[in-house]
PAZAPA-4460 file (N, C-alpha, C; in steps of 0.05 Angstrom, whole numbers, plus 32768, in hexadecimal, padded with zeros to 4 digits):
% residues 293
    n_x    n_y    n_z   ca_x   ca_y   ca_z    c_x    c_y    c_z   seq   type   mol
   8011   7FE8   8000   8000   8000   8000   8012   8019   8000     1      M     A
   800C   802C   7FEE   801C   8044   7FED   800A   805C   7FEF     2      S     A
   8014   8072   7FFA   8005   808B   7FFE   8014   80A1   7FEF     3      I     A
   8005   80B2   7FE1   8012   80C8   7FD2   8000   80E0   7FD2     4      S     A
   800C   80F8   7FD1   7FFD   8110   7FCD   8009   811F   7FB5     5      T     A
   7FF9   8131   7FAA   8002   8141   7F93   7FFC   815E   7F99     6      R     A
   800F   8170   7F96   800B   818C   7F9C   8011   819D   7F85     7      N     A
   8001   81B2   7F80   8008   81C7   7F6D   8004   81E1   7F7B     8      T     A
   800B   81F7   7F6E   8009   8211   7F7B   7FEC   821A   7F7E     9      N     A
   7FDB   8211   7F6C   7FC0   821C   7F6B   7FAA   8208   7F73    10      S     A
   7FB1   81EF   7F77   7F9D   81DB   7F7D   7FA5   81CA   7F95    11      H     A
   7F92   81C1   7FA5   7F99   81B1   7FBD   7FA6   8197   7FB5    12      P     A
   7FB9   818F   7FC6   7FC5   8174   7FC2   7FB1   815F   7FCB    13      S     A
   7FB0   8149   7FBD   7F9D   8133   7FC3   7FAD   811B   7FCB    14      L     A
   7FA5   810F   7FE2   7FB1   80F6   7FEA   7FA3   80DF   7FDD    15      Q     A
   7FB3   80CD   7FD2   7FA7   80B4   7FC9   7FB7   809C   7FD4    16      H     A
   7FA9   8086   7FD7   7FB5   806E   7FE2   7FB3   8058   7FCE    17      I     A
   7FC9   804D   7FC6   7FC9   8035   7FB5   7FC8   801D   7FC7    18      D     A
   7FB1   8010   7FC6   7FAB   7FFA   7FD8   7FB5   7FDF   7FCE    19      C     A
   7FC2   7FDF   7FB7   7FCC   7FC6   7FAC   7FB8   7FB7   7F9B    20      G     A
   7FBF   7F9F   7F95   7FAE   7F8E   7F84   7FB8   7F8E   7F67    21      G     A
   7FB0   7F79   7F59   7FB7   7F76   7F3D   7F9F   7F7A   7F2B    22      E     A
   7FA4   7F81   7F12   7F8F   7F84   7EFF   7F89   7FA1   7EF8    23      G     A
   7F72   7FA6   7EEB   7F6B   7FC2   7EE3   7F69   7FD4   7EFB    24      P     A
   7F6C   7FEE   7EF7   7F6B   8001   7F0C   7F4E   8007   7F14    25      T     A
   7F49   8007   7F2E   7F2E   800B   7F3A   7F31   8021   7F4E    26      F     A
   7F24   8038   7F4A   7F28   804F   7F5B   7F0F   8054   7F6C    27      L     A
   7F12   805A   7F85   7EFC   805E   7F98   7EFB   807B   7FA1    28      L     A
   7EE4   8088   7F9E   7EE0   80A4   7FA6   7ECA   80A5   7FBC    29      L     A
   7ED2   80B0   7FD3   7EC0   80B1   7FEA   7EAC   80C7   7FE8    30      H     A
   7E99   80C7   7FFB   7E84   80DB   7FFC   7E8C   80F3   800E    31      G     A
   7E7C   8108   800E   7E81   8120   801D   7E83   8119   803B    32      V     A
   7E97   8125   8048   7E9F   8122   8065   7EAF   8108   806A    33      T     A
   7EB2   80F7   8056   7EC0   80DD   805B   7EDD   80DF   8051    34      R     A
   7EEA   80C9   804C   7F05   80C8   8042   7F0A   80AD   8035    35      C     A
   7F22   80A9   802A   7F27   8090   801C   7F25   8077   802D    36      G     A
   7F2A   807A   8047   7F28   8063   8059   7F0B   8059   805C    37      K     A
   7EF8   8068   8052   7EDC   805F   8054   7ED7   8045   8046    38      D     A
   7EE9   803D   8034   7EE6   8026   8023   7EF3   800D   802E    39      W     A
   7EFE   800E   8046   7F0F   7FF8   804F   7F01   7FDD   804F    40      E     A
   7EE7   7FDC   8055   7ED9   7FC2   8056   7ED8   7FB4   803B    41      S     A
   7EDA   7FC3   8025   7ED9   7FB7   800B   7EF4   7FB0   7FFF    42      L     A
   7F0A   7FBA   800B   7F24   7FB8   7FFF   7F2E   7F9B   7FFB    43      L     A
   7F2A   7F89   800E   7F34   7F6E   800A   7F28   7F61   7FF1    44      P     A
   7F0E   7F64   7FED   7F01   7F59   7FD5   7F0A   7F67   7FBC    45      A     A
   7F0C   7F82   7FBD   7F12   7F91   7FA4   7F2F   7F8C   7F9B    46      L     A
   7F42   7F8B   7FAE   7F5E   7F88   7FA6   7F64   7F6C   7F9C    47      T     A
   7F51   7F59   7FA0   7F54   7F3F   7F94   7F50   7F3F   7F76    48      A     A
   7F42   7F55   7F6C   7F3C   7F56   7F4F   7F48   7F6E   7F41    49      A     A
   7F4F   7F83   7F50   7F58   7F9C   7F43   7F6F   7FA8   7F52    50      W     A
   7F7D   7FBA   7F45   7F8F   7FCC   7F53   7F7E   7FE3   7F5D    51      R     A
   7F7C   7FE5   7F78   7F68   7FF8   7F84   7F77   8011   7F8F    52      V     A
   7F6B   8028   7F89   7F76   8041   7F92   7F5F   8051   7FA0    53      I     A
   7F64   805C   7FB7   7F51   806E   7FC3   7F5C   808B   7FC3    54      T     A
   7F4A   809E   7FC1   7F52   80BA   7FBF   7F43   80CA   7FD4    55      L     A
   7F52   80DB   7FE3   7F45   80EE   7FF5   7F3F   8108   7FE5    56      D     A
   7F27   8111   7FE5   7F20   8129   7FD6   7F27   8142   7FE6    57      Q     A
   7F28   8159   7FD9   7F30   8172   7FE6   7F21   8176   8000    58      R     A
   7F31   817E   8014   7F25   8184   802E   7F1E   816C   803F    59      G     A
   7F23   8154   8035   7F1D   813B   8042   7F36   812B   8048    60      H     A
   7F36   811B   805D   7F4C   8108   8062   7F67   8116   8062    61      G     A
   7F7A   810A   8053   7F95   8114   8052   7F9A   8129   803C    62      G     A
   7F85   8130   802E   7F88   8144   8018   7F86   8161   8023    63      S     A
   7F92   8173   8014   7F92   818F   801D   7F77   819C   801D    64      E     A
   7F74   81B1   802D   7F5B   81C1   802D   7F5C   81D5   8016    65      R     A
   7F45   81DF   800F   7F43   81F1   7FF8   7F30   8209   8000    66      A     A
   7F2F   821C   7FEE   7F1E   8234   7FF4   7F01   8230   7FEC    67      G     A
   7EFB   821B   7FDE   7EDF   8217   7FD4   7EDA   81F9   7FD0    68      S     A
   7EC1   81F1   7FD3   7EBA   81D5   7FD2   7EA1   81D0   7FC2    69      Y     A
   7EA1   81D6   7FA9   7E8B   81D0   7F97   7E91   81B5   7F89    70      L     A
   7E7C   81A7   7F81   7E81   818D   7F74   7E92   8190   7F5B    71      V     A
   7E8E   81A5   7F4B   7E9E   81A8   7F33   7EBC   81AC   7F39    72      N     A
   7EC2   81B6   7F51   7EDE   81B9   7F59   7EEA   819F   7F61    73      E     A
   7EDB   818E   7F6E   7EE4   8172   7F73   7EEA   8164   7F59    74      Y     A
   7ED8   8168   7F45   7EDC   815C   7F2B   7EF6   8166   7F1E    75      V     A
   7EFB   8180   7F1F   7F13   818B   7F14   7F2C   817F   7F21    76      D     A
   7F2B   817C   7F3C   7F41   8170   7F4A   7F47   8154   7F3F    77      D     A
   7F32   8145   7F3C   7F36   8129   7F34   7F40   8127   7F17    78      F     A
   7F36   8138   7F05   7F40   8138   7EEA   7F5D   813F   7EE9    79      L     A
   7F65   8152   7EF9   7F82   815A   7EFA   7F92   8143   7F06    80      R     A
   7F88   8137   7F1B   7F96   8120   7F27   7F99   8109   7F13    81      W     A
   7F84   8103   7F04   7F85   80EF   7EF0   7F9B   80F5   7EDB    82      M     A
   7F9C   810E   7ED2   7FB0   8116   7EBE   7FCD   8112   7EC9    83      H     A
   7FD1   8119   7EE3   7FEC   8119   7EEE   7FF4   80FE   7EF8    84      D     A
   7FE2   80EE   7F03   7FE9   80D6   7F11   7FE0   80BC   7F05    85      E     A
   7FCB   80BC   7EF5   7FBF   80A2   7EED   7FB2   80A4   7ED2    86      L     A
   7FC1   80AA   7EBE   7FB5   80AD   7EA3   7FB3   8091   7E96    87      A     A
   7FA2   8080   7EA2   7F9E   8065   7E97   7F81   805D   7E9B    88      K     A
   7F76   804B   7E8C   7F5A   8042   7E8F   7F54   8038   7EAB    89      P     A
   7F3C   803D   7EB5   7F35   8035   7ED0   7F17   8033   7ED3    90      L     A
   7F0F   8027   7EE9   7EF3   8027   7EF2   7EF1   8039   7F0B    91      I     A
   7EDC   8049   7F0D   7ED9   805A   7F24   7EC0   8053   7F33    92      I     A
   7EC3   804F   7F4D   7EAC   804A   7F5F   7EAB   8062   7F72    93      F     A
   7E95   8071   7F70   7E91   8089   7F81   7E78   8087   7F92    94      G     A
   7E7B   8090   7FAB   7E64   8091   7FBD   7E5C   80AE   7FC1    95      H     A
   7E42   80B5   7FBE   7E38   80CF   7FC4   7E47   80E5   7FB5    96      S     A
   7E55   80F7   7FC2   7E66   810A   7FB4   7E78   80FC   7FA0    97      L     A
   7E84   80E6   7FA8   7E96   80D7   7F96   7E87   80CD   7F7D    98      G     A
   7E6E   80C6   7F80   7E5E   80BE   7F68   7E5A   80D5   7F55    99      A     A
   7E55   80ED   7F60   7E51   8104   7F4F   7E6B   810A   7F3F   100      M     A
   7E82   8108   7F4D   7E9C   810C   7F40   7EA1   80F7   7F2B   101      V     A
   7E9C   80DD   7F32   7EA0   80C7   7F1F   7E90   80CB   7F06   102      A     A
   7E77   80D4   7F08   7E66   80D8   7EF0   7E72   80EE   7EDF   103      A     A
   7E7A   8104   7EEB   7E85   811A   7EDB   7E9F   8112   7ECD   104      A     A
   7EAF   8103   7EDB   7EC9   80FB   7ECF   7EC4   80E7   7EB8   105      V     A
   7EB1   80D5   7EBB   7EAB   80C2   7EA6   7EA2   80D1   7E8D   106      A     A
   7E92   80E6   7E90   7E89   80F5   7E79   7EA0   8105   7E6C   107      A     A
   7EB3   810E   7E7D   7EC9   811E   7E73   7EDF   810D   7E66   108      E     A
   7EE3   80F5   7E70   7EFA   80E4   7E67   7EF0   80C9   7E5E   109      L     A
   7EDF   80C8   7E49   7ED4   80AE   7E41   7EE9   809A   7E38   110      P     A
   7F00   80A3   7E2F   7F15   8091   7E26   7F24   8083   7E3C   111      Q     A
   7F21   808E   7E55   7F30   8082   7E6C   7F1E   8074   7E80   112      L     A
   7F04   807C   7E81   7EF3   8070   7E95   7EE4   8058   7E89   113      V     A
   7EEA   8040   7E93   7EDE   8027   7E87   7EC3   8022   7E93   114      L     A
   7EBD   802B   7EAA   7EA3   8026   7EB7   7EA2   8036   7ED1   115      G     A
   7E8A   803C   7EDB   7E87   804A   7EF4   7E71   803D   7F05   116      I     A
   7E75   803F   7F1F   7E62   8036   7F32   7E59   804F   7F42   117      V     A
   7E40   8056   7F42   7E35   806D   7F4F   7E25   8064   7F67   118      L     A
   7E2F   8068   7F7F   7E21   8060   7F97   7E11   8077   7FA3   119      E     A
   7DF7   8075   7FA0   7DE4   8089   7FAC   7DEC   80A6   7FA7   120      D     A
   7DF1   80AD   7F8D   7DF7   80CA   7F88   7DE0   80DC   7F90   121      P     A
   7DE5   80F1   7F9F   7DD0   8101   7FAB   7DC3   8115   7F98   122      P     A
   7DD1   811C   7F82   7DC7   8131   7F70   7DBC   8149   7F80   123      F     A
   7DA4   8153   7F7B   7D9B   816B   7F89   7D8E   8166   7FA4   124      H     A
   7D8E   814C   7FAD   7D87   8147   7FC9   7D9A   8157   7FDB   125      T     A
   7DB4   8158   7FD3   7DC7   8168   7FE2   7DCF   8181   7FD2   126      M     A
   7DBD   8189   7FBF   7DC1   81A1   7FB0   7DAB   81B5   7FB5   127      G     A
   7D9C   81BC   7FA1   7D88   81D1   7FA5   7D6F   81C7   7FB3   128      N     A
   7D6D   81AD   7FBA   7D56   81A4   7FC9   7D5C   81A0   7FE7   129      R     A
   7D74   81A8   7FF0   7D7C   81A1   800B   7D6F   81B3   8021   130      I     A
   7D65   81CA   8019   7D5B   81DD   802D   7D44   81D1   803D   131      A     A
   7D46   81D2   8057   7D31   81C8   8069   7D30   81AA   806C   132      G     A
   7D43   819C   8060   7D43   817E   8061   7D53   8174   8079   133      S     A
   7D4F   815A   807F   7D5F   814D   8094   7D7D   814E   808D   134      A     A
   7D83   814C   8073   7D9F   814D   806B   7DAC   8168   8073   135      W     A
   7D9E   817E   806F   7DA9   8198   8076   7DAE   819A   8094   136      Q     A
   7D9A   8191   80A4   7D9D   8191   80C1   7DB5   8180   80C9   137      T     A
   7DB8   8169   80BD   7DCE   8157   80C3   7DE9   8164   80BD   138      H     A
   7DEB   8170   80A6   7E05   817C   809E   7E0B   8195   80AE   139      F     A
   7DF7   81A4   80B6   7DFC   81BB   80C8   7E08   81B1   80E3   140      I     A
   7DFD   819C   80EE   7E08   8190   8106   7E24   8185   8102   141      G     A
   7E29   8178   80EC   7E43   816E   80E6   7E58   8184   80E4   142      M     A
   7E50   819A   80D6   7E63   81B0   80D3   7E6A   81BC   80EE   143      R     A
   7E56   81BF   80FF   7E5B   81CA   811A   7E6D   81B8   812A   144      E     A
   7E69   819D   8128   7E7A   818A   8137   7E97   818B   812C   145      A     A
   7E9A   818E   8111   7EB4   818F   8105   7EC2   81A9   810D   146      A     A
   7EB4   81BF   810F   7EC0   81D9   8116   7EC9   81D8   8134   147      R     A
   7EB9   81CC   8145   7EC1   81CA   8161   7ED9   81B7   8165   148      R     A
   7EDA   81A2   8155   7EF0   818F   8157   7EF0   8180   8171   149      G     A
   7F09   817A   817A   7F0C   816B   8193   7F13   814E   818D   150      G     A
   7F10   813D   81A1   7F15   8121   819E   7F00   8113   818E   151      T     A
   7F07   80FB   8185   7EF3   80EB   8176   7EDA   80E6   8188   152      V     A
   7EDF   80E1   81A1   7EC8   80DD   81B4   7EB6   80F5   81B5   153      L     A
   7EC3   810D   81B7   7EB3   8126   81BA   7EA3   812B   81A0   154      A     A
   7EB0   8126   8189   7EA1   812A   8170   7E8B   8116   816D   155      I     A
   7E90   80FD   8175   7E7B   80E8   8174   7E63   80F0   8185   156      T     A
   7E68   80FA   819D   7E52   8103   81AE   7E43   811A   81A2   157      D     A
   7E52   812D   8195   7E45   8144   8188   7E33   813B   8171   158      A     A
   7E3C   8128   8162   7E2C   811D   814C   7E13   810F   8157   159      L     A
   7E16   8100   816C   7E00   80F1   8178   7DEA   8104   8181   160      A     A
   7DF1   811D   8188   7DDE   8130   8193   7DD0   8141   817E   161      D     A
   7DD8   813E   8164   7DCA   814D   814F   7DAD   8145   814E   162      I     A
   7D9B   8159   814D   7D7E   8154   814B   7D76   8153   812E   163      Q     A
   7D6C   813D   8125   7D65   8138   8109   7D46   8137   8107   164      I     A
   7D3B   8147   80F4   7D1E   8145   80F0   7D16   812A   80E4   165      P     A
   7D00   811F   80ED   7CF8   8105   80E3   7CDC   8107   80D7   166      V     A
   7CD6   80F3   80C5   7CBC   80F3   80B8   7CA6   80F1   80CE   167      N     A
   7C91   8100   80CA   7C7B   8100   80DD   7C7D   8116   80F1   168      G     A
   7C93   8125   80F0   7C97   813B   8103   7CA9   8134   811A   169      G     A
   7CB4   8149   8126   7CC5   8144   813D   7CE2   8140   8135   170      G     A
   7CF3   813A   8149   7D0F   8136   8145   7D19   811D   8154   171      F     A
   7D2E   8112   814A   7D3D   80FD   8159   7D5A   8104   8159   172      K     A
   7D67   80FC   816E   7D84   80FF   816F   7D91   80EC   815A   173      R     A
   7DA6   80F6   814E   7DB4   80E5   813A   7DBE   80CB   8147   174      L     A
   7DC4   80CD   8161   7DCC   80B5   8170   7DB7   80A0   8172   175      G     A
   7D9E   80A7   816D   7D88   8094   816D   7D85   8088   8151   176      E     A
   7D8F   8095   813C   7D8C   808D   8121   7DA4   807E   8116   177      L     A
   7DBC   8083   8121   7DD4   8077   8118   7DE2   8067   812F   178      R     A
   7DF0   8053   8128   7DFF   8043   813C   7E16   8054   8146   179      S     A
   7E1F   804D   815E   7E36   805B   816A   7E4F   8057   8159   180      R     A
   7E53   803F   814E   7E6A   803A   813D   7E6A   804B   8124   181      S     A
   7E52   804F   8118   7E4F   8060   8101   7E56   807D   8107   182      S     A
   7E4D   8087   811E   7E52   80A2   8126   7E70   80A6   812C   183      L     A
   7E7C   8091   8138   7E99   8092   813E   7EA9   8095   8125   184      N     A
   7EA2   8086   8110   7EB1   8088   80F7   7EAD   80A3   80EA   185      W     A
   7E94   80AE   80EB   7E90   80C9   80E1   7EA1   80DD   80F0   186      S     A
   7EA4   80D9   810A   7EB4   80EC   811A   7ED1   80EA   8112   187      A     A
   7EDB   80D2   810D   7EF7   80CF   8104   7EFC   80DE   80EA   188      Q     A
   7EE8   80DD   80D8   7EEB   80EB   80BF   7EE9   8109   80C3   189      C     A
   7ED7   8112   80D5   7ED4   812F   80D9   7EED   813C   80E5   190      L     A
   7EFC   812C   80F4   7F15   8138   8100   7F29   8140   80EA   191      R     A
   7F26   8134   80D2   7F38   813B   80BC   7F2B   814E   80A7   192      Q     A
   7F12   8154   80AB   7F03   8163   8097   7F05   8181   809B   193      L     A
   7F07   8190   8084   7F03   81AC   8085   7EE5   81B1   8089   194      D     A
   7EDC   81BD   809F   7EBF   81C1   80A3   7EB2   81D0   808C   195      P     A
   7EC1   81E1   807E   7EB5   81F1   8068   7EAD   81E0   8050   196      E     A
   7EB6   81C7   8050   7EAC   81B4   803B   7E8D   81B4   803B   197      V     A
   7E81   81B7   8052   7E64   81B4   8055   7E55   81CD   804F   198      L     A
   7E62   81E4   804E   7E54   81FE   804B   7E45   81FF   8031   199      T     A
   7E50   81FA   8019   7E40   81FB   8001   7E2A   81E6   7FFF   200      P     A
   7E2E   81D0   800D   7E18   81BC   800E   7E01   81C7   801E   201      V     A
   7E07   81D1   8036   7DF2   81DC   8047   7DE3   81F3   803A   202      I     A
   7DF2   8203   802A   7DE6   821B   801E   7DD9   8215   8002   203      E     A
   7DD9   81FC   7FFA   7DCD   81F4   7FE1   7DDC   81FD   7FC8   204      G     A
   7DF6   8202   7FCB   7E07   820C   7FB5   7E1A   81F7   7FAA   205      R     A
   7E19   81DF   7FB5   7E2C   81CA   7FB0   7E2E   81C3   7F92   206      W     A
   7E18   81C4   7F84   7E17   81BD   7F68   7E17   81D5   7F55   207      L     A
   7E1D   81EC   7F5F   7E1E   8204   7F4E   7E31   81FF   7F36   208      D     A
   7E27   8204   7F1E   7E37   8201   7F06   7E36   81E5   7EFA   209      G     A
   7E28   81D2   7F07   7E25   81B7   7EFC   7E0B   81B3   7EED   210      D     A
   7E0C   81A0   7EDB   7DF3   8198   7ECC   7DF2   817A   7ECC   211      D     A
   7DE2   816F   7EDF   7DE1   8152   7EE2   7DDA   8143   7EC8   212      D     A
   7DC5   814D   7EBB   7DBB   813F   7EA4   7DCF   813E   7E8D   213      S     A
   7DDD   8155   7E88   7DF1   8155   7E74   7E08   8143   7E7B   214      N     A
   7E10   8142   7E94   7E25   812F   7E9D   7E1D   8113   7E98   215      T     A
   7E05   810B   7EA1   7DFD   80EF   7E9E   7DFA   80E6   7E81   216      L     A
   7DEE   80F8   7E71   7DEB   80F0   7E55   7E05   80EF   7E46   217      S     A
   7E1A   80FA   7E51   7E35   80F9   7E44   7E45   80E1   7E4C   218      G     A
   7E3B   80D0   7E5E   7E49   80B8   7E67   7E45   80A1   7E53   219      I     A
   7E5A   8096   7E49   7E58   8080   7E36   7E60   8065   7E41   220      R     A
   7E6D   8065   7E58   7E76   804B   7E63   7E5F   803E   7E72   221      C     A
   7E61   8024   7E77   7E4D   8016   7E88   7E4C   8022   7EA4   222      P     A
   7E34   8024   7EAF   7E30   8030   7EC9   7E1F   801E   7EDB   223      T     A
   7E28   801B   7EF4   7E19   800D   7F09   7E0F   8022   7F1C   224      L     A
   7DF5   8025   7F1E   7DE8   8038   7F30   7DDD   802A   7F48   225      L     A
   7DE9   802F   7F60   7DE0   8023   7F79   7DD0   8038   7F88   226      L     A
   7DB7   8031   7F8E   7DA5   8044   7F9B   7D9D   803A   7FB7   227      Q     A
   7DA1   804C   7FCB   7D97   8047   7FE5   7D78   804B   7FE6   228      G     A
   7D6C   8043   7FFC   7D4F   8046   8000   7D4A   8062   800B   229      D     A
   7D3C   8073   7FFC   7D36   808E   8006   7D27   808E   8020   230      P     A
   7D17   807A   8026   7D08   8079   803F   7D1A   8071   8056   231      T     A
   7D33   8068   8051   7D45   805F   8065   7D5E   8071   8066   232      A     A
   7D5D   8088   8059   7D73   809B   805A   7D83   809C   8040   233      G     A
   7D7A   808F   802B   7D88   8091   8011   7D85   80AD   8006   234      G     A
   7D99   80B6   7FF7   7D99   80D1   7FEC   7D8F   80D3   7FD0   235      A     A
   7D90   80BC   7FC1   7D88   80BC   7FA5   7D6A   80B5   7FA5   236      L     A
   7D5A   80C9   7F9C   7D3D   80C4   7F9B   7D36   80B2   7F84   237      T     A
   7D1E   80A6   7F85   7D15   8095   7F6F   7D12   80A4   7F55   238      D     A
   7D09   80BD   7F57   7D06   80CD   7F3F   7D21   80D3   7F33   239      A     A
   7D35   80DA   7F43   7D50   80E0   7F39   7D5C   80C7   7F2D   240      D     A
   7D58   80B0   7F3A   7D62   8097   7F30   7D57   8091   7F14   241      A     A
   7D3D   8094   7F11   7D30   8090   7EF7   7D3B   80A2   7EE2   242      A     A
   7D3F   80BC   7EE9   7D4A   80CF   7ED6   7D66   80C7   7ECE   243      S     A
   7D76   80BF   7EE1   7D92   80B7   7EDB   7D93   809F   7EC9   244      A     A
   7D82   808B   7ECE   7D81   8073   7EBE   7D7A   807A   7EA1   245      I     A
   7D67   808D   7E9E   7D5F   8095   7E83   7D75   80A4   7E74   246      A     A
   7D86   80B2   7E83   7D9C   80C1   7E76   7DB4   80B0   7E70   247      E     A
   7DB9   809C   7E80   7DD2   808C   7E7D   7DCE   8079   7E65   248      L     A
   7DE3   8076   7E56   7DE1   8065   7E3E   7DE2   8048   7E44   249      S     A
   7DEF   8040   7E5A   7DF1   8024   7E62   7DF2   8022   7E80   250      S     A
   7DDB   801A   7E8C   7DD9   801B   7EA9   7DCD   8002   7EB5   251      C     A
   7DDA   7FF8   7ECA   7DCD   7FE4   7EDC   7DC6   7FF2   7EF6   252      Q     A
   7DAE   7FED   7F00   7DA4   7FFC   7F17   7D9D   7FE7   7F2D   253      H     A
   7DA8   7FEC   7F45   7DA1   7FDB   7F5C   7D97   7FEC   7F73   254      V     A
   7D7F   7FE7   7F7C   7D73   7FF6   7F92   7D73   7FE5   7FAB   255      R     A
   7D7D   7FF0   7FC1   7D80   7FE1   7FDA   7D69   7FE9   7FED   256      F     A
   7D57   7FD7   7FF3   7D40   7FDD   8004   7D4A   7FDC   8022   257      T     A
   7D41   7FF0   8031   7D47   7FF1   804E   7D63   7FF9   8055   258      G     A
   7D72   8004   8042   7D8D   800D   8047   7D90   8029   803C   259      C     A
   7D9D   803A   804C   7D9F   8056   8045   7DB6   805D   8033   260      G     A
   7DC5   8072   803A   7DD8   807E   8028   7DF3   8070   8027   261      H     A
   7DFA   8062   803D   7E15   8056   8040   7E14   8038   8037   262      Q     A
   7E0E   8033   801E   7E0B   8018   8015   7E24   8007   8019   263      L     A
   7E3B   8011   8011   7E53   8001   8012   7E5C   7FFB   802E   264      H     A
   7E53   800A   8042   7E5A   8004   805E   7E44   7FF3   806B   265      R     A
   7E2B   7FF7   8064   7E15   7FE9   8071   7E0E   7FCE   8063   266      D     A
   7E13   7FCC   8049   7E0D   7FB4   803A   7E24   7FAD   8028   267      R     A
   7E3C   7FA9   8033   7E54   7FA5   8022   7E52   7F8C   8010   268      P     A
   7E48   7F77   801A   7E47   7F5E   800A   7E34   7F61   7FF3   269      Q     A
   7E1E   7F6E   7FF7   7E0B   7F72   7FE1   7E15   7F86   7FCC   270      E     A
   7E24   7F9A   7FD6   7E31   7FAD   7FC3   7E45   7F9E   7FB2   271      V     A
   7E56   7F8D   7FBF   7E69   7F7E   7FB0   7E5C   7F6B   7F9C   272      L     A
   7E46   7F5E   7FA4   7E38   7F4D   7F92   7E2E   7F5C   7F79   273      Q     A
   7E23   7F74   7F7D   7E1A   7F84   7F67   7E32   7F8C   7F55   274      A     A
   7E48   7F92   7F62   7E60   7F99   7F53   7E6B   7F82   7F42   275      L     A
   7E6B   7F6A   7F4D   7E75   7F53   7F3E   7E63   7F4E   7F26   276      W     A
   7E49   7F50   7F2A   7E36   7F4C   7F13   7E3A   7F62   7EFE   277      Q     A
   7E3E   7F7A   7F07   7E42   7F91   7EF4   7E5B   7F8D   7EE4   278      F     A
   7E71   7F86   7EF0   7E8A   7F83   7EE1   7E89   7F6A   7ECF   279      T     A
   7E7B   7F55   7ED8   7E79   7F3E   7EC7   7E6A   7F43   7EAD   280      A     A
   7E57   7F55   7EAE   7E46   7F5B   7E97   7E4A   7F78   7E8E   281      F     A
   7E63   7F82   7E92   7E68   7F9F   7E8C   7E64   7FA6   7E6F   282      Q     A
   7E66   7F93   7E5D   7E63   7F99   7E41   7E46   7F99   7E38   283      N     A
   7E34   7F92   7E4A   7E17   7F92   7E43   7E0C   7FAE   7E44   284      S     A
   7DFB   7FB5   7E31   7DEE   7FCF   7E31   7DD2   7FCE   7E3C   285      N     A
   7DCA   7FB7   7E48   7DAF   7FB5   7E53   7DAF   7FC0   7E6F   286      N     A
   7D9A   7FCF   7E76   7D96   7FD8   7E91   7D85   7FC4   7EA0   287      S     A
   7D8E   7FBE   7EB9   7D7F   7FAB   7EC9   7D7A   7FB7   7EE5   288      S     A
   7D64   7FB1   7EF0   7D5C   7FBB   7F0A   7D57   7FA4   7F1D   289      V     A
   7D63   7FA5   7F35   7D5E   7F92   7F4A   7D59   7FA0   7F64   290      R     A
   7D4B   7F94   7F76   7D45   7FA0   7F90   7D51   7F8E   7FA6   291      D     A
   7D65   7F99   7FB5   7D71   7F89   7FCB   7D62   7F90   7FE5   292      H     A
   7D54   7F7D   7FF0   7D46   7F81   8009   7D54   7F74   8020   293      S     A
***
């Protein structure tokens, strides 16, 4: 396993970890507030089939902080990193923010991206539809906890105390909705996070300058779309999933019933099963839909 960063005068250095393995290159992009270590539970299986690389995005993990955190800036970072560090064909698996970046890069570099896996991309759930939502309340609490800092235990306790609006009215503590181990991992990630990562998300500006439909219609490689259950905390709505499938030229779609946004952490074996099936039939242009309950 090797760790590397890249620095220029005008752009943040990005830490990437080469996790080893033989075969084609498989790159993992984490979601907002997370880092490359978020994928550790999948690495033993993935490195058996691919050379696996994880990347910390700007303001996250071991990568440098930046002055702005819009999705198109994360995309620019990755395109530059690809040019400098990895100008070879690869498959990209992105979660949440990482899925948005993976989609844009696939549209921009069709000659290099062989396939993409999009895990619960939020689109405007975390864009212009965030105002007044549980997501906005959650991220405001996370930003406050990251700004206060402190020990992992202190941040975990702060996260547990965030009051989240629930369906039917009223509020519940995040500690009632998430396991202690899940909150502890979030706290570990927040200790390395620039809190301002969350500001454009909270303010509904995260996707300024982006055009989802043009990006998706420009993707020519096979795509696996993994959708969480919106009633269980998934960020990809059924309507957005249907629109994405219609725009993508070659798409397999898997919807996970009863599982929210963190599919690769909560249902790792089912995610791997979907991935094996996708890569086995990657040359197929047929879209298939399954429901994992």
